[in-house]
C-alpha positions as CSV (number, residue, x, y, z in Angstrom):
1,M,232.1,226.0,157.2
2,K,228.5,225.9,156.6
3,L,225.3,224.6,158.1
4,Y,222.4,222.7,155.7
5,D,219.4,223.8,156.9
6,C,215.4,223.9,156.0
7,A,213.8,227.0,157.2
8,T,210.4,225.2,157.7
9,A,211.8,222.1,159.9
10,P,211.8,222.2,163.5
11,S,215.3,220.1,164.0
12,P,217.5,223.0,162.5
13,R,215.5,225.6,164.2
14,R,217.0,224.4,167.6
15,V,220.4,225.0,166.0
16,R,219.5,228.5,164.6
17,I,218.1,229.8,167.8
18,F,221.2,228.6,169.5
19,L,223.3,230.4,167.2
20,A,221.3,233.4,167.6
21,E,221.5,233.8,171.1
22,K,225.4,233.1,171.1
23,R,225.0,236.2,168.3
24,L,226.8,233.9,165.5
25,T,226.2,233.7,161.8
26,V,227.0,230.9,159.8
27,P,226.4,230.3,156.1
28,T,223.6,228.4,155.5
29,V,222.1,226.0,152.5
30,Q,218.9,225.3,152.4
31,V,217.8,222.0,151.5
32,D,214.1,221.4,150.0
33,L,212.7,218.5,152.3
34,R,209.2,219.0,150.7
35,N,210.6,218.0,147.0
36,G,213.1,215.3,148.6
37,E,216.2,217.4,148.1
38,Q,217.9,215.2,151.3
39,F,217.2,211.7,149.5
40,T,219.8,213.1,146.3
41,P,223.1,211.6,146.1
42,T,224.8,214.9,146.7
43,F,223.0,215.3,150.0
44,R,223.6,211.3,151.0
45,A,226.9,212.1,150.7
46,L,226.9,214.7,153.8
47,N,224.6,212.8,155.6
48,P,223.5,208.9,154.6
49,A,220.9,209.5,157.3
50,C,219.0,212.1,155.0
51,T,218.4,214.5,157.8
52,V,219.1,218.2,158.5
53,P,220.7,220.1,160.1
54,V,224.3,218.9,158.9
55,L,227.1,221.2,159.9
56,E,230.0,221.0,157.6
57,L,233.6,222.4,158.6
58,D,236.1,223.6,156.5
59,D,237.9,220.5,156.3
60,G,234.9,218.7,155.0
61,A,233.9,216.8,158.0
62,T,230.2,216.8,158.9
63,I,228.3,216.7,162.3
64,T,225.0,215.5,161.9
65,D,223.5,215.7,165.2
66,I,221.7,218.8,166.8
67,L,223.4,218.5,170.2
68,S,227.0,217.7,168.8
69,I,226.4,220.6,166.6
70,C,225.8,223.2,169.8
71,R,228.5,221.4,171.5
72,Y,231.2,222.7,168.8
73,F,229.8,226.1,168.9
74,E,229.6,226.1,172.7
75,E,233.5,225.2,173.0
76,L,234.4,227.6,170.1
77,Y,232.2,230.5,171.7
78,P,231.6,229.6,175.6
79,D,229.6,232.8,176.3
80,P,226.9,233.3,176.8
81,S,226.9,229.7,178.1
82,L,223.9,227.8,177.1
83,I,224.9,224.1,177.9
84,G,226.5,224.6,181.3
85,Q,229.9,226.0,182.8
86,S,230.3,223.3,185.6
87,P,230.1,219.5,185.6
88,E,227.2,219.7,187.7
89,E,225.4,222.6,185.6
90,R,226.3,220.6,182.2
91,A,224.6,217.2,183.7
92,L,221.6,218.9,185.0
93,I,221.1,220.5,181.2
94,G,221.7,217.4,180.0
95,S,219.3,215.4,181.9
96,W,216.3,217.9,181.3
97,L,217.4,218.2,177.2
98,S,217.2,214.2,177.2
99,R,213.8,214.2,179.0
100,I,212.9,216.9,176.4
101,D,213.4,215.3,173.3
102,W,212.2,211.8,174.8
103,D,208.7,212.9,175.6
104,G,208.2,216.5,174.0
105,F,210.2,216.4,170.6
106,Y,209.8,212.4,169.8
107,G,206.1,212.1,171.1
108,A,205.3,215.0,168.8
109,M,207.2,213.7,165.9
110,D,205.1,210.4,166.4
111,A,202.0,212.1,166.7
112,F,202.5,214.2,163.7
113,R,204.3,211.9,161.7
114,N,202.1,208.8,162.1
115,S,198.9,210.7,161.4
116,T,199.3,213.0,158.2
117,P,198.2,212.0,155.2
118,G,201.4,213.3,153.1
119,L,203.7,211.6,155.4
120,K,202.5,208.0,154.2
121,A,205.6,205.7,154.0
122,R,207.5,208.5,155.8
123,A,206.5,207.8,159.5
124,L,210.1,208.4,160.6
125,P,212.8,211.1,159.2
126,G,215.9,209.2,157.1
127,P,215.9,207.2,154.0
128,E,213.6,204.0,154.8
129,P,210.0,204.0,154.1
130,Y,208.7,203.1,157.3
131,E,204.7,203.2,157.2
132,Q,202.4,205.0,159.4
133,I,201.0,203.1,162.8
134,P,198.2,204.8,164.0
135,A,198.4,203.5,167.6
136,L,201.7,205.4,167.6
137,A,200.1,208.5,166.6
138,E,197.9,208.3,169.7
139,R,200.6,207.0,172.1
140,G,202.4,210.7,170.7
141,R,199.7,212.6,171.7
142,A,199.3,210.8,175.4
143,R,203.0,211.6,175.7
144,V,203.1,215.0,174.8
145,Q,200.2,215.7,177.3
146,H,202.6,214.3,179.7
147,F,205.2,216.2,178.6
148,F,203.0,219.5,179.0
149,A,202.3,218.6,182.6
150,W,205.7,217.7,183.7
151,V,207.2,221.2,182.4
152,D,204.2,222.8,184.2
153,A,205.3,221.5,187.3
154,R,209.3,222.4,186.8
155,L,208.4,225.8,185.9
156,A,206.2,226.4,189.2
157,E,209.3,227.1,191.0
158,N,211.8,227.9,188.2
159,E,212.0,230.9,185.5
160,F,213.6,228.7,183.2
161,I,213.5,224.7,182.7
162,C,217.0,224.7,184.5
163,G,216.8,227.1,186.7
164,P,217.4,231.2,186.6
165,K,219.1,231.0,183.1
166,F,217.8,230.6,179.6
167,T,219.6,227.1,178.2
168,I,219.6,225.0,175.3
169,A,217.0,223.0,177.4
170,D,214.6,225.9,177.0
171,I,215.2,226.2,173.0
172,S,214.4,222.3,172.9
173,G,211.4,222.9,175.1
174,M,210.0,225.7,173.2
175,V,210.5,224.0,169.6
176,A,209.1,220.8,171.2
177,I,205.9,222.6,171.9
178,D,206.0,224.4,168.6
179,F,206.2,221.4,166.9
180,A,203.3,219.4,168.9
181,G,201.0,222.6,167.7
182,W,201.7,220.9,164.0
183,A,199.7,217.8,165.5
184,R,196.9,220.2,166.9
185,L,198.2,219.8,170.6
186,T,198.8,222.9,172.7
187,P,199.1,223.4,176.4
188,P,195.8,223.7,178.4
189,E,194.6,226.9,179.5
190,H,195.0,226.0,183.1
191,M,198.8,225.4,182.9
192,A,199.8,228.6,183.7
193,H,203.5,228.1,184.5
194,L,204.4,226.5,181.1
195,R,202.1,229.2,179.0
196,R,204.0,231.9,181.0
197,W,207.5,230.6,180.2
198,H,206.4,229.5,176.3
199,A,205.8,233.3,176.0
200,A,208.3,234.8,177.6
201,V,211.1,232.3,175.3
202,S,208.9,232.9,172.2
203,A,209.3,236.6,172.9
204,R,213.0,236.4,172.8
205,P,214.6,237.6,169.4
206,S,216.5,234.4,168.8
207,S,212.9,232.8,168.6
208,K,212.5,234.2,165.2
209,A,215.7,232.5,163.6
């Protein structure tokens, strides 16, 4: 198998951190997003959505969704558990993960991609040339501030987002916060719980993957 990656992109970083926490090494192929390699016929044959990450299995099947890739490795290598061991844990982690994606990651994406000059006609990842909408950038910034606030409140009573254990929700939350920094959005100084947690998860060796 091989993982199609881009070292500078936030989405495949979530998979790299997940694999690092599992102590797994997967051969990778770097895709040059800056120069449009994702739009070549060769890459489109792997993933018509023209995005990374892509996990290509030995039989040629491809998995193009971040969570599905992580679930695949969780099934193969259940220890340490990052997606939950019981139905309750999996449901709890899944619900927080969805919320992180919705307000955090996608909010940051709207803020960044709709305001960056170099991304004109690239307001959404993928093959379609969507134009930037400044109002969506403004709304994205508001969503990210909301994301900061509810994660800070959640962490007032929990070491990690889903309780006492580090999970995929913490991976996604950290990457979302770091991605928001691309749009010059950082957690306010008074959010001590969020800043404590972010410093702790950022200090894990996997965060450098």
